[in-house]
Each structure stands twice: as structure tokens, then as C-alpha cells.
C-alpha positions in Angstrom: 19.4 18.8 64.9 21.4 18.3 61.7 20.3 15.9 59.2 22.1 14.4 56.3 20.4 13.6 53.0 21.6 11.4 50.3 20.4 12.2 46.7 20.4 9.4 44.3 20.4 10.1 40.5 16.8 9.6 39.8 15.5 10.9 36.4 13.0 13.7 36.8 9.4 13.4 35.8 9.5 16.3 33.1 12.3 14.5 31.2 10.3 11.4 31.1 7.3 13.2 30.1 9.1 14.9 27.3 10.7 11.8 26.1 7.4 10.1 25.8 5.6 13.0 24.0 8.3 13.2 21.6 8.0 9.5 20.8 4.2 9.7 20.9 4.3 12.6 18.2 6.7 10.9 16.1 4.7 7.7 16.2 1.4 9.7 15.2 3.2 11.5 12.4 4.7 8.4 10.8 1.2 6.5 11.1 -0.4 9.5 9.3 2.1 9.5 6.7 2.0 5.8 6.2 -2.0 5.9 6.0 -1.9 8.7 3.5 0.6 6.8 1.1 -1.5 3.9 1.6 -4.8 5.5 0.6 -3.2 7.3 -2.4 -1.9 3.7 -3.6 -5.2 2.2 -3.2 -7.1 4.8 -5.0 -4.7 4.6 -8.0 -5.3 0.7 -8.1 -9.1 1.4 -8.0 -8.8 4.1 -10.7 -6.8 1.5 -12.8 -9.2 -1.2 -12.3 -12.3 1.0 -13.2 -10.4 1.9 -16.5 -9.9 -1.7 -17.3 -13.5 -2.8 -16.5 -14.5 0.0 -19.0 -12.2 -0.9 -21.8 -13.2 -4.6 -21.5 -16.9 -3.6 -21.7 -16.2 -1.5 -24.9 -14.3 -4.7 -26.2 -17.2 -7.0 -25.3 -19.8 -4.8 -27.1 -17.5 -4.5 -30.2 -16.8 -8.3 -30.3 -20.6 -9.0 -29.9 -21.4 -6.8 -33.0 -18.7 -8.5 -34.9 -19.9 -11.9 -33.9 -23.6 -11.1 -35.0 -22.1 -9.9 -38.4 -20.1 -13.0 -38.8 -23.1 -15.2 -37.8 -25.2 -13.5 -40.7 -22.5 -13.7 -43.2 -21.8 -17.3 -42.2 -25.5 -18.4 -42.5 -25.7 -16.4 -46.0 -22.7 -18.2 -47.4 -23.7 -21.6 -46.1 -27.2 -21.4 -47.3 -26.1 -20.2 -50.8 -23.5 -23.1 -51.1 -26.4 -25.4 -50.2 -28.7 -24.0 -52.7 -26.2 -24.2 -55.5 -25.3 -27.9 -54.6 -29.2 -28.6 -54.4 -29.7 -27.0 -57.9 -27.2 -28.7 -59.9 -29.4 -31.8 -60.4 -32.1 -29.6 -61.9 -32.5 -28.7 -65.6 -33.9 -25.4 -66.9 -37.3 -25.6 -68.1 -37.8 -24.3 -71.8 -41.7 -24.3 -72.3 -43.9 -24.2 -69.4 -47.5 -25.0 -69.6 -50.0 -23.7 -66.9 -53.5 -25.3 -66.1 -56.4 -22.9 -65.4 -59.0 -24.1 -63.0 -62.5 -23.3 -63.5 -64.3 -23.6 -60.2 -63.9 -23.0 -56.4 -62.6 -26.4 -55.5 -59.4 -28.2 -56.5 -60.6 -31.8 -55.6 -64.0 -33.2 -55.7 -65.4 -36.5 -54.5 
């Protein structure tokens, strides 16, 4: 008995597996590279923010010290100007006489 077989052009399973594996490895490689780049970018942003926070803390401490010094200077200058204005109405005493108390009490009934 003779039989006739018809072969249709069907893709072989090895070719499908090789194509899928190439795509899979390319996708893995691309994702690893992109994750690596993203991590490096995030680390640089983090380092920049840490540096900025430290510099801002230093500026804040300097400004608080300067603020305290300025408050002290302002209070000194403000009190001296008030004192000078207050003392303008007084006259200088030429002869001062003191009273000496003899006894333990100042006021008696």
C-alpha cells in the first residue's frame, strides 16, 4: 500500500523556542539596565538632598547665633537711648548731705 503525505509549511518548535528565548533575554537585559540607571539616578538625588539639608542646618545655626547677638545689641542700644532721654531732665548734684541713723529701726510709732 502506498500512501501520499502532504507536508504543510509549519514552523518548527525549535525556531519558536529560540525566538522566544532571544526576546526573553533581551527583555531581561533591558529591564536590568533600566533598573540600574534608575537606581543610580535616585542615589544621586538622595545624596544631593542630604547635602542640602546639612548646609541648611549650618545656615540655620549661624543665623540663630547672629540673631541672638543682634537681640543683645538691640536691647543694649535701646536701653541706653531710653536712659539718656530719662536723664536729660535731671541736674547734677553739687553738695550731697547724708543722714546717719542711730538705732535699729528707721520708723517708730
